[in-house]
C-alpha positions as CSV (number, residue, x, y, z in Angstrom):
1,X,0.0,0.0,0.0
2,X,2.8,2.5,0.9
3,X,4.5,1.8,-2.4
4,X,1.3,2.6,-4.3
5,X,0.8,5.8,-2.3
6,X,4.4,7.0,-3.0
7,X,3.9,6.3,-6.8
8,X,0.6,8.1,-6.8
9,X,2.1,11.2,-5.1
10,X,5.2,11.2,-7.4
11,X,3.0,11.0,-10.5
12,X,0.7,13.7,-9.3
13,X,3.6,16.1,-8.7
14,X,5.0,15.5,-12.2
15,X,1.8,15.7,-14.2
16,X,1.3,19.5,-14.0
17,X,4.7,20.1,-15.6
18,X,3.6,18.2,-18.8
19,X,0.0,19.2,-19.1
20,X,-1.0,22.5,-20.8
21,X,-4.1,24.7,-20.6
22,X,-4.7,24.7,-16.9
23,X,-5.8,27.7,-14.9
24,X,-4.0,29.2,-11.9
25,X,-5.1,28.7,-8.3
26,X,-5.9,32.1,-6.9
27,X,-5.3,31.3,-3.3
28,X,-3.9,34.7,-2.4
29,X,-7.3,36.3,-2.2
30,X,-8.7,33.9,0.3
31,X,-9.0,35.4,3.8
32,X,-8.4,33.4,6.9
33,X,-8.6,34.0,10.7
34,X,-4.9,33.3,11.3
35,X,-4.7,36.9,12.8
36,X,-8.3,36.8,14.2
37,X,-8.9,39.3,11.4
38,X,-8.7,38.9,7.7
39,X,-5.2,37.9,6.5
40,X,-4.3,36.6,3.1
41,X,-3.4,32.9,3.1
42,X,-0.2,33.7,1.3
43,X,0.9,35.7,4.4
44,X,0.2,32.9,7.0
45,X,3.3,31.4,8.5
46,X,1.5,28.2,9.6
47,X,-0.1,25.1,8.1
48,X,-3.6,26.1,6.9
49,X,-6.2,24.5,4.7
50,X,-9.2,26.3,3.1
51,X,-12.3,24.5,2.0
52,X,-14.2,26.7,-0.4
53,X,-17.9,26.6,-1.3
54,X,-16.8,25.2,-4.7
55,X,-14.9,22.4,-2.9
56,X,-18.0,21.6,-0.9
57,X,-20.2,21.4,-4.0
58,X,-17.7,19.2,-5.8
59,X,-16.9,16.8,-3.0
60,X,-18.6,13.4,-2.2
61,X,-19.2,14.6,1.4
62,X,-22.7,14.8,2.8
63,X,-21.7,16.2,6.2
64,X,-19.3,18.8,7.6
65,X,-16.9,16.3,9.4
66,X,-16.7,14.2,6.2
67,X,-15.3,17.1,4.1
68,X,-13.0,18.2,6.9
69,X,-11.6,14.7,7.1
70,X,-10.5,14.9,3.5
71,X,-7.7,17.4,4.4
72,X,-4.2,16.4,5.4
73,X,-3.3,16.5,9.1
74,X,-7.0,15.7,10.0
75,X,-8.4,12.3,11.1
76,X,-12.1,11.9,11.4
77,X,-13.9,8.9,13.1
78,X,-17.6,8.7,12.9
79,X,-18.6,6.1,15.4
80,X,-22.4,6.6,15.5
81,X,-23.1,7.3,11.8
82,X,-24.7,10.6,12.8
83,X,-23.4,14.1,13.9
84,X,-23.5,13.1,17.6
85,X,-20.7,10.6,17.3
86,X,-17.8,12.3,15.5
87,X,-14.2,12.6,16.6
88,X,-12.0,15.1,14.7
89,X,-8.3,14.9,15.4
90,X,-5.5,17.2,14.2
91,X,-1.9,16.1,14.5
92,X,-2.4,13.0,16.6
93,X,-4.2,13.9,19.8
94,X,-6.1,10.6,19.7
95,X,-8.9,10.1,22.2
96,X,-8.5,13.7,23.6
97,X,-8.9,15.4,20.3
98,X,-12.3,16.8,21.4
99,X,-10.5,19.0,23.9
100,X,-7.4,19.8,21.9
101,X,-9.1,21.0,18.7
102,X,-11.0,24.3,18.9
103,X,-14.1,24.6,16.6
104,X,-15.5,28.0,15.9
105,X,-18.6,29.0,13.9
106,X,-18.1,32.5,12.6
107,X,-15.5,33.1,15.3
108,X,-17.9,31.9,18.1
109,X,-16.5,29.1,20.4
110,X,-18.6,25.9,20.1
111,X,-16.5,23.6,22.4
112,X,-18.3,22.7,25.6
113,X,-16.7,23.1,29.1
114,X,-17.3,19.4,29.6
115,X,-16.1,16.3,27.7
116,X,-19.0,16.3,25.2
117,X,-16.9,18.3,22.7
118,X,-18.5,19.8,19.6
119,X,-22.0,19.0,18.4
120,X,-21.6,18.6,14.7
121,X,-25.4,18.5,14.2
122,X,-25.5,22.3,14.8
123,X,-24.4,23.1,11.3
124,X,-25.1,21.7,7.8
125,X,-23.1,21.9,4.6
126,X,-25.8,24.0,2.9
127,X,-25.3,27.0,5.2
128,X,-21.5,27.1,4.9
129,X,-19.6,29.6,2.8
130,X,-16.1,28.2,3.5
131,X,-14.1,26.4,6.2
132,X,-10.7,27.4,7.6
133,X,-8.4,24.9,9.3
134,X,-5.3,26.2,11.2
135,X,-3.1,23.2,11.9
136,X,-0.9,23.3,15.0
137,X,-1.2,25.4,18.1
138,X,-3.0,28.7,17.9
139,X,-3.3,29.3,21.7
140,X,-1.9,32.9,21.5
141,X,-4.9,33.9,19.4
142,X,-7.7,31.6,20.7
143,X,-6.7,30.4,24.1
144,X,-8.0,27.1,25.6
145,X,-8.6,24.1,23.3
146,X,-6.5,25.4,20.4
147,X,-3.4,23.4,21.3
148,X,-3.6,21.1,18.2
149,X,-5.5,23.3,15.8
150,X,-8.5,25.5,15.0
151,X,-11.4,24.8,12.7
152,X,-13.4,27.9,11.8
153,X,-16.7,27.4,9.9
154,X,-17.8,30.5,8.1
155,X,-21.5,30.6,7.3
156,X,-23.2,32.3,4.4
157,X,-24.0,36.0,4.5
158,X,-26.5,37.9,2.3
159,X,-23.9,39.8,0.3
160,X,-21.9,36.7,-0.3
161,X,-24.8,34.7,-1.8
162,X,-24.3,33.7,-5.5
163,X,-27.5,31.8,-5.8
164,X,-31.0,33.2,-6.2
165,X,-32.7,34.6,-3.1
166,X,-34.6,31.4,-2.2
167,X,-33.5,27.8,-2.1
168,X,-35.4,24.7,-1.2
169,X,-34.4,21.1,-1.4
170,X,-34.7,17.6,-0.2
171,X,-32.4,14.6,0.2
172,X,-33.0,10.8,0.7
173,X,-30.7,7.9,1.2
174,X,-30.0,4.5,2.7
175,X,-31.1,3.6,6.2
176,X,-34.3,5.7,5.8
177,X,-32.2,8.9,5.6
178,X,-34.2,12.0,4.8
179,X,-33.3,15.7,4.9
180,X,-35.3,18.8,3.8
181,X,-34.0,22.4,3.9
182,X,-34.9,25.9,2.8
183,X,-32.9,29.2,2.9
184,X,-33.4,32.8,2.0
185,X,-30.6,35.4,1.4
186,X,-30.0,38.8,0.0
187,X,-29.5,42.5,0.6
188,X,-32.2,45.1,1.4
189,X,-30.8,48.6,1.6
190,X,-28.3,48.5,4.4
191,X,-29.2,45.0,5.6
192,X,-27.7,41.7,4.5
193,X,-29.6,38.6,5.6
194,X,-29.3,34.9,5.4
195,X,-31.9,32.4,6.9
196,X,-31.6,28.7,6.9
197,X,-33.8,25.9,8.2
198,X,-33.2,22.1,7.9
199,X,-34.7,18.9,9.2
200,X,-32.9,15.6,9.2
201,X,-33.8,12.1,10.3
202,X,-32.4,8.5,9.8
203,X,-32.9,5.1,11.2
204,X,-29.1,4.6,11.2
205,X,-26.9,1.7,10.1
206,X,-27.2,-0.2,13.3
207,X,-30.0,-1.0,15.7
208,X,-30.9,1.8,18.1
209,X,-29.0,4.1,15.8
210,X,-31.8,6.5,14.9
211,X,-31.3,10.3,14.6
212,X,-33.7,13.2,14.4
213,X,-32.9,16.9,14.3
214,X,-34.1,20.4,13.5
215,X,-31.8,23.3,12.8
216,X,-32.4,27.0,12.4
217,X,-29.7,29.7,11.6
218,X,-30.0,33.4,10.8
219,X,-27.3,36.0,10.0
220,X,-28.0,39.7,9.8
221,X,-25.5,42.4,8.9
222,X,-26.3,46.1,9.3
223,X,-24.1,48.6,7.5
224,X,-25.3,51.6,9.4
225,X,-22.5,54.0,8.1
226,X,-19.3,53.8,6.2
227,X,-17.5,53.3,9.5
228,X,-20.0,51.4,11.7
229,X,-21.5,48.0,11.2
230,X,-23.4,45.5,13.3
231,X,-23.5,41.7,12.8
232,X,-26.1,39.6,14.5
233,X,-26.6,35.8,14.4
234,X,-28.8,33.4,16.2
235,X,-29.5,29.7,16.0
236,X,-31.4,26.8,17.5
237,X,-30.7,23.1,17.4
238,X,-32.8,20.2,18.7
239,X,-32.3,16.5,18.4
240,X,-32.9,13.0,19.7
241,X,-30.9,9.9,19.0
242,X,-30.2,6.3,19.9
243,X,-26.8,5.1,21.3
244,X,-26.1,1.6,20.1
245,X,-22.8,1.4,22.0
246,X,-19.8,-0.8,21.4
247,X,-19.8,-4.5,20.4
248,X,-17.2,-7.0,21.6
249,X,-16.2,-9.8,19.1
250,X,-18.6,-12.2,21.0
251,X,-21.4,-9.7,20.6
252,X,-20.8,-9.4,16.8
253,X,-21.1,-13.2,16.6
254,X,-24.4,-13.1,18.5
255,X,-26.2,-10.0,17.0
256,X,-24.1,-9.1,13.9
257,X,-22.3,-5.9,13.0
258,X,-25.6,-4.0,12.7
259,X,-26.9,-5.2,16.1
260,X,-26.6,-3.7,19.5
261,X,-26.4,-4.8,23.2
262,X,-27.9,-1.4,24.3
263,X,-31.4,-1.3,22.8
264,X,-32.7,1.4,25.2
265,X,-29.9,3.9,25.5
266,X,-31.0,7.3,24.3
267,X,-29.9,11.0,24.1
268,X,-31.7,14.4,23.7
269,X,-30.3,17.9,23.1
270,X,-31.6,21.4,22.9
271,X,-29.2,24.2,22.0
272,X,-29.7,27.9,21.5
273,X,-27.3,30.8,20.9
274,X,-27.2,34.5,20.0
275,X,-24.2,36.5,18.9
276,X,-23.9,40.2,18.5
277,X,-20.7,42.0,17.2
278,X,-20.5,45.8,16.6
279,X,-17.6,47.0,14.5
280,X,-16.3,50.6,14.1
281,X,-13.4,51.6,11.8
282,X,-11.4,54.8,12.1
283,X,-8.0,56.3,11.1
284,X,-5.4,57.9,13.4
285,X,-2.6,59.6,11.5
286,X,-1.5,56.9,8.9
287,X,-3.0,53.9,10.7
288,X,-6.2,52.2,9.8
289,X,-8.0,50.8,12.9
290,X,-11.0,48.6,13.5
291,X,-12.5,48.0,17.0
292,X,-15.0,45.2,17.5
293,X,-16.6,43.6,20.6
294,X,-18.5,40.3,20.2
295,X,-21.0,39.2,22.8
296,X,-22.2,35.6,22.8
297,X,-24.8,33.7,24.9
298,X,-25.5,30.0,24.6
299,X,-27.8,27.7,26.5
300,X,-27.5,23.9,26.0
301,X,-29.4,21.1,27.6
302,X,-28.4,17.5,27.1
303,X,-29.7,14.3,28.6
304,X,-28.4,10.7,28.1
305,X,-30.0,7.5,29.4
306,X,-28.2,4.2,29.7
307,X,-30.3,1.1,30.6
308,X,-28.9,-2.2,31.9
309,X,-29.5,-4.8,34.5
310,X,-27.9,-2.5,37.0
311,X,-30.6,0.1,36.5
312,X,-31.4,3.2,34.5
313,X,-28.3,5.5,34.7
314,X,-29.0,9.1,33.4
315,X,-26.8,12.2,33.1
316,X,-28.2,15.6,32.6
317,X,-26.2,18.7,31.7
318,X,-27.7,22.2,31.7
319,X,-24.9,24.5,30.4
320,X,-25.2,28.3,30.1
321,X,-22.2,30.2,28.7
322,X,-21.3,33.8,28.0
323,X,-18.4,35.2,25.9
324,X,-17.1,38.8,25.6
325,X,-14.4,39.3,22.9
326,X,-13.3,42.9,22.4
327,X,-10.3,43.4,20.0
328,X,-8.5,46.2,18.1
329,X,-6.7,45.7,14.8
330,X,-4.2,48.3,13.7
331,X,-2.8,48.4,10.1
332,X,-0.1,50.8,9.3
333,X,3.0,51.4,7.1
334,X,5.9,51.7,9.4
335,X,8.2,52.7,6.5
336,X,7.8,52.6,2.8
337,X,8.8,48.9,2.7
338,X,7.5,47.7,6.1
339,X,3.8,47.0,6.7
340,X,2.5,46.2,10.2
341,X,-0.8,44.4,11.2
342,X,-1.3,44.4,15.0
343,X,-4.2,42.6,16.9
344,X,-4.8,43.3,20.6
345,X,-7.7,41.7,22.4
346,X,-9.3,40.3,25.5
347,X,-11.4,37.2,25.9
348,X,-13.7,36.6,28.8
349,X,-15.6,33.3,29.0
350,X,-17.9,32.1,31.7
351,X,-19.9,28.8,31.8
352,X,-22.0,27.2,34.4
353,X,-22.8,23.5,34.2
354,X,-25.6,22.0,36.3
355,X,-25.1,18.3,36.4
356,X,-27.5,15.6,37.7
357,X,-26.3,12.0,37.3
358,X,-26.8,8.6,38.7
359,X,-29.1,5.6,38.8
360,X,-32.8,6.5,38.7
361,X,-33.5,3.7,41.2
362,X,-31.4,5.3,43.9
363,X,-30.2,8.8,45.1
364,X,-28.6,10.9,42.4
365,X,-25.5,13.1,42.3
366,X,-26.0,16.9,42.0
367,X,-23.2,19.4,41.3
368,X,-22.9,22.9,40.0
369,X,-19.7,23.6,38.1
370,X,-18.5,27.0,37.0
371,X,-15.5,27.8,34.9
372,X,-14.3,31.4,34.2
373,X,-11.3,32.4,32.1
374,X,-9.8,35.7,31.2
375,X,-7.2,36.0,28.4
376,X,-5.3,39.0,27.2
377,X,-3.3,38.7,23.9
378,X,-1.4,40.6,21.3
379,X,-0.2,39.4,17.9
380,X,2.1,41.4,15.5
381,X,2.4,40.5,11.8
382,X,5.1,42.4,9.9
383,X,5.7,42.3,6.1
384,X,9.0,43.6,4.7
385,X,9.2,44.5,1.0
386,X,6.3,42.0,0.3
387,X,8.9,39.2,0.8
388,X,9.8,38.7,4.4
389,X,7.1,37.8,6.9
390,X,7.6,38.0,10.7
391,X,4.9,37.1,13.2
392,X,5.1,37.1,17.0
393,X,2.7,37.4,19.9
394,X,1.8,36.3,23.4
395,X,-1.2,35.6,25.7
396,X,-1.8,35.5,29.4
397,X,-4.7,33.4,30.8
398,X,-6.3,33.2,34.2
399,X,-8.8,30.4,34.9
400,X,-11.0,29.6,37.9
401,X,-13.1,26.5,38.5
402,X,-15.7,26.1,41.2
403,X,-17.4,22.9,42.2
404,X,-20.5,22.8,44.4
405,X,-21.7,19.2,45.1
406,X,-25.0,19.1,47.0
407,X,-25.9,15.4,46.8
408,X,-25.2,12.5,47.3
409,X,-22.1,13.9,48.9
410,X,-21.8,17.5,50.0
411,X,-18.5,19.1,48.9
412,X,-17.1,22.4,47.7
413,X,-13.9,22.6,45.8
414,X,-12.1,25.1,43.6
415,X,-9.1,25.2,41.3
416,X,-7.1,28.2,39.8
417,X,-4.7,28.1,36.9
418,X,-2.6,30.9,35.5
419,X,-0.4,30.4,32.4
420,X,0.8,32.0,29.2
421,X,1.7,31.2,25.7
422,X,3.7,32.8,22.9
423,X,4.5,32.3,19.3
424,X,7.0,33.3,16.6
425,X,6.7,32.8,12.9
426,X,9.1,33.6,10.0
427,X,8.3,33.3,6.3
428,X,9.9,34.1,2.9
429,X,7.8,34.7,-0.2
430,X,9.8,33.4,-3.2
431,X,6.8,33.9,-5.5
432,X,3.8,36.3,-5.3
433,X,1.7,33.8,-3.4
434,X,4.3,31.1,-2.5
435,X,6.4,30.9,0.6
436,X,8.7,29.0,2.9
437,X,7.9,29.3,6.6
438,X,8.8,28.3,10.1
439,X,6.7,28.6,13.2
440,X,7.3,28.0,16.9
441,X,4.8,28.3,19.8
442,X,4.4,27.4,23.4
443,X,0.8,26.4,24.0
444,X,-1.3,25.0,26.8
445,X,-4.6,23.2,27.3
446,X,-6.8,23.5,30.4
447,X,-8.7,20.5,31.8
448,X,-12.4,20.5,31.0
449,X,-14.8,20.3,33.9
450,X,-15.4,16.5,33.6
451,X,-11.7,15.8,33.7
452,X,-11.4,17.5,37.1
453,X,-14.6,16.3,38.6
454,X,-15.1,12.7,39.5
455,X,-18.7,11.6,39.9
456,X,-19.4,10.0,43.3
457,X,-20.4,6.7,41.7
458,X,-16.9,6.1,40.4
459,X,-16.2,5.5,44.1
460,X,-17.3,1.9,43.4
461,X,-14.1,1.5,41.5
462,X,-11.9,3.2,44.1
463,X,-11.5,6.7,42.7
464,X,-14.0,8.5,44.8
465,X,-16.0,11.7,44.0
466,X,-15.2,15.3,44.0
467,X,-12.3,17.3,42.6
468,X,-9.2,15.6,41.3
469,X,-6.8,18.3,42.4
470,X,-3.7,16.3,41.3
471,X,-4.6,16.7,37.7
472,X,-2.3,19.2,35.9
473,X,-2.9,21.3,32.8
474,X,-0.8,20.3,29.8
475,X,1.9,22.5,28.1
476,X,3.3,21.9,24.7
477,X,6.2,23.2,22.5
478,X,5.3,23.2,18.8
479,X,7.7,23.4,15.9
480,X,6.7,23.5,12.2
481,X,8.5,24.0,8.9
482,X,6.6,24.2,5.7
483,X,6.2,25.4,2.1
484,X,3.2,26.6,0.2
485,X,3.5,26.8,-3.6
486,X,1.3,28.1,-6.4
487,X,4.1,29.1,-8.8
488,X,3.2,26.4,-11.4
489,X,0.2,27.0,-13.7
490,X,-2.8,25.0,-12.5
491,X,-1.0,23.4,-9.6
492,X,-1.1,24.0,-5.8
493,X,0.8,22.2,-3.2
494,X,1.9,22.6,0.4
495,X,3.9,20.4,2.7
496,X,4.6,20.7,6.5
497,X,6.9,19.0,8.9
498,X,5.7,19.3,12.5
499,X,6.9,18.3,16.0
500,X,5.0,18.7,19.3
501,X,6.5,17.8,22.7
502,X,3.6,17.9,25.3
503,X,4.3,17.9,29.0
504,X,1.6,16.4,31.3
505,X,-0.7,15.5,28.4
506,X,-4.1,14.6,29.9
507,X,-5.7,11.2,29.3
508,X,-8.3,8.9,30.8
509,X,-6.7,6.0,32.7
510,X,-8.8,2.9,32.2
511,X,-7.3,1.2,35.3
512,X,-8.0,3.9,37.9
513,X,-11.1,5.3,36.1
514,X,-9.6,8.8,36.6
515,X,-8.2,11.4,34.3
516,X,-4.4,11.6,34.7
517,X,-1.3,13.0,33.1
518,X,1.2,11.2,30.9
519,X,4.5,11.4,32.9
520,X,6.6,13.2,31.9
521,X,6.0,13.8,28.1
522,X,4.5,12.7,24.8
523,X,6.0,13.4,21.4
524,X,3.9,14.0,18.2
525,X,5.6,14.4,14.9
526,X,5.0,13.9,11.2
527,X,4.5,15.6,7.9
528,X,1.5,16.6,5.7
529,X,1.1,17.1,2.0
530,X,-1.7,18.8,0.2
531,X,-1.8,18.9,-3.6
532,X,-4.3,19.9,-6.2
533,X,-4.1,20.3,-10.0
534,X,-6.4,21.4,-12.9
535,X,-6.0,20.2,-16.4
536,X,-7.4,21.0,-19.9
537,X,-9.1,24.3,-19.1
538,X,-10.7,23.0,-15.9
539,X,-12.1,19.9,-17.6
540,X,-10.3,17.7,-15.0
541,X,-9.3,18.3,-11.4
542,X,-7.2,16.1,-9.1
543,X,-6.2,16.2,-5.5
544,X,-4.1,14.1,-3.2
545,X,-3.7,14.7,0.6
546,X,-1.3,12.6,2.6
547,X,-0.6,12.6,6.3
548,X,2.2,10.7,8.1
549,X,2.2,11.0,11.9
550,X,3.5,9.3,15.0
551,X,2.8,9.9,18.7
552,X,4.5,8.0,21.5
553,X,5.1,8.3,25.2
554,X,8.5,9.4,26.6
555,X,9.2,8.1,30.1
556,X,6.8,6.8,32.7
557,X,5.2,3.4,33.0
558,X,4.2,3.5,29.3
559,X,7.5,4.6,28.0
560,X,7.9,4.0,24.2
561,X,4.3,3.0,23.7
562,X,2.2,4.6,21.0
563,X,-0.6,7.1,21.9
564,X,-3.9,5.2,21.2
565,X,-6.1,6.0,18.2
566,X,-3.4,7.7,16.1
567,X,-3.1,6.1,12.6
568,X,0.3,6.5,11.1
569,X,-0.8,7.1,7.5
570,X,-3.9,8.7,6.1
571,X,-4.5,9.4,2.4
572,X,-7.4,11.1,0.7
573,X,-7.5,11.5,-3.1
574,X,-10.1,12.5,-5.7
575,X,-10.8,13.2,-9.3
576,X,-13.5,15.4,-10.7
577,X,-14.5,15.5,-14.4
578,X,-16.6,18.2,-16.1
579,X,-17.8,16.8,-19.4
580,X,-20.4,19.5,-19.7
581,X,-20.8,22.9,-18.2
582,X,-23.8,21.7,-16.1
583,X,-22.5,18.1,-15.4
584,X,-19.8,16.9,-13.1
585,X,-18.7,13.6,-11.7
586,X,-16.4,13.0,-8.7
587,X,-14.6,9.9,-7.5
588,X,-12.8,9.9,-4.2
589,X,-10.9,7.5,-1.9
590,X,-9.9,7.5,1.8
591,X,-7.3,5.3,3.4
592,X,-6.7,5.1,7.1
593,X,-3.8,3.1,8.6
594,X,-3.9,0.7,11.6
595,X,-3.9,2.2,15.2
596,X,-4.4,1.0,18.8
597,X,-7.8,1.2,20.3
598,X,-8.7,4.0,22.7
599,X,-7.6,3.4,26.3
600,X,-4.9,0.9,25.2
601,X,-1.9,2.9,26.5
602,X,-0.2,-0.4,27.3
603,X,-0.5,-1.4,23.6
604,X,-1.5,-5.0,24.6
605,X,-4.4,-5.5,22.2
606,X,-4.2,-6.0,18.4
607,X,-4.4,-2.8,16.4
608,X,-7.7,-1.7,14.7
609,X,-7.4,-2.8,11.1
610,X,-6.6,-0.3,8.3
611,X,-9.3,0.4,5.8
612,X,-9.9,2.0,2.4
613,X,-13.2,3.3,1.1
614,X,-14.2,4.6,-2.4
615,X,-17.0,7.1,-3.1
616,X,-18.8,8.5,-6.1
617,X,-20.9,11.6,-6.8
618,X,-22.7,13.0,-9.9
619,X,-24.1,16.5,-10.1
620,X,-26.3,18.0,-12.8
621,X,-27.6,21.5,-13.0
622,X,-30.6,22.3,-15.2
623,X,-31.5,26.0,-15.2
624,X,-32.4,26.6,-11.5
625,X,-32.7,23.0,-10.5
626,X,-29.8,20.9,-9.2
627,X,-29.8,17.1,-9.0
628,X,-27.1,14.9,-7.4
629,X,-26.5,11.3,-6.7
630,X,-23.8,9.6,-4.6
631,X,-22.6,6.2,-3.5
632,X,-20.5,5.9,-0.3
633,X,-18.2,3.0,0.4
634,X,-18.8,1.6,-3.1
635,X,-17.1,-1.8,-2.3
636,X,-19.0,-2.3,0.9
637,X,-15.9,-2.4,3.0
638,X,-16.7,-3.8,6.5
639,X,-14.5,-1.9,9.0
640,X,-14.6,-0.5,12.5
641,X,-14.3,3.3,12.6
642,X,-13.8,3.3,16.4
643,X,-12.6,1.0,19.1
644,X,-12.3,1.2,22.9
645,X,-10.3,-1.1,25.1
646,X,-12.2,-2.3,28.2
647,X,-9.7,-3.1,30.9
648,X,-12.3,-5.0,33.0
649,X,-13.3,-7.2,30.1
650,X,-9.7,-7.4,28.6
651,X,-11.2,-6.9,25.1
652,X,-11.8,-4.2,22.6
653,X,-15.3,-2.9,22.0
654,X,-15.9,-2.0,18.3
655,X,-18.1,0.5,16.6
656,X,-18.8,-0.9,13.1
657,X,-18.9,1.7,10.4
658,X,-21.6,2.1,7.8
659,X,-21.6,-0.2,4.8
660,X,-22.4,0.7,1.2
661,X,-25.0,3.4,1.1
662,X,-26.8,5.5,-1.6
663,X,-27.9,9.2,-1.4
664,X,-29.6,11.6,-3.7
665,X,-31.0,15.1,-3.6
666,X,-32.6,17.9,-5.5
667,X,-32.7,21.6,-4.9
668,X,-34.5,24.5,-6.6
669,X,-33.6,28.2,-6.6
670,X,-36.0,31.0,-7.3
């Protein structure tokens, strides 16, 4: 397999030099949030991937995580076959990726303060304008959770809309999948608007794998004057879903891959947010300035129920969070040849989680958990003669946790953490939009509330309830060397080499049933290659993305062992053909290497098998009507997308992935 991958990459890099008639990739005009303000991708001294609206339309993906997983440096595992069970990993975090990868929607934080991570059901592909992926630590700019990377999903705005004002459509597919959606967008005088509603439901690939959801999103932009604007967004998400759980090998023999041993486990979610961001621009002397201050409020209720012979165990989280994000951007010419772009800001975040958990047949545990953080940061980007790029910055963070347990035990605890991060980047542009770059940063990741707090019922296994005060926050040193090239006609490529040394990386110990720190250090390293080419006046497009990574433990009782759930190789490739102006076909593949199951730090169990899947999609546009048809996992490959080692059972529990499936859809614009 590795020889075939190497040959494919070599061929792909050589073809653009012998094919004529291709168009250029105009990547220099794409803006990213690498400075928390708009910055051309050609000026970013860090690994970055941009998924445009065109990429979304062409891809075989039917969900946001699926198209993100096609990028290099990103590994996606969908263990429930719906948006509630998705794990997105950047640069080998493994099972803790939910807390090491920060996910933003229009700059608004979506990571929860607990271990639930990001709810990928909140956003659909139809409402997205583009997706920005910053690989590697971005803690200076974004603070907590940004230790391995940042994903920013930018939704559509009225003035960005290229389609007609109204769009309505429906999709159907295997396993009783159905989705309907409608949207409206446009501009009315000084107001830009975008509204989107969607409903989705499916019975799922496995038993007790059903999913049902409603989503609503609205974006309003008010251009009140040439200098002052106001952006407002609000959204609501509601769902219910089944939780089929893991299957041991003996369970698969008994009920099959599509069966379950947890027929009554369920979950419910209700999620609402509102975000308001006023912006004012002004000029002082020769400096252009913009001040903005975003306010966000979110209320999320989630309930899960697990039923067994032991009883009905439920967990309820009621989380309210508030964010305040004022920042100032200053752009100025320091001299005729030196341009400066400075960002100064403050982040305040406060969340309160009311938790009720335990067996419904007995007394339940009640605890109120509050987390507050304040971060102050500054980032300076300097460009000298449009060739040399220098970036440096720092952040100070103060965090406070409060735990108020009122039943079954009565206990009050608190925890304070103060830390800082800094970064330095250097780039040289050898072509208008091509550069060599180096980046170093010191980052940190704070524990989420579930990692500190131990439910009283874990006391049955000896760990006890209350606050785990011995848990430390993790600190990392990140190094990256890369190249981004668009100097050849019709060809784009970038390649990055990275190294992360993480002190006190947090993980869940399956032996003690507590969250602990790897002692003393873990090392994550590897390289990533993205490449894309256009041929014959855009008649044909190809892409190949390859990731090689390794993560292992240095010292301690697991010294030399691999970090679980980090595949060494991952390859995504695709080809799109446009035989007619209104017709396109896309064929893609995804290969994932072997890796140890989650919680197998001892590396005692056989690795999860590698797998390769192939997908196909056909699009046809007739006037204002668009039709599409796709096949996923064409060969019907039977594989396990997820696996967890159970120390008590001394076996791995598998989460079988979806088999061959068919999807189709139609949309109408007017």
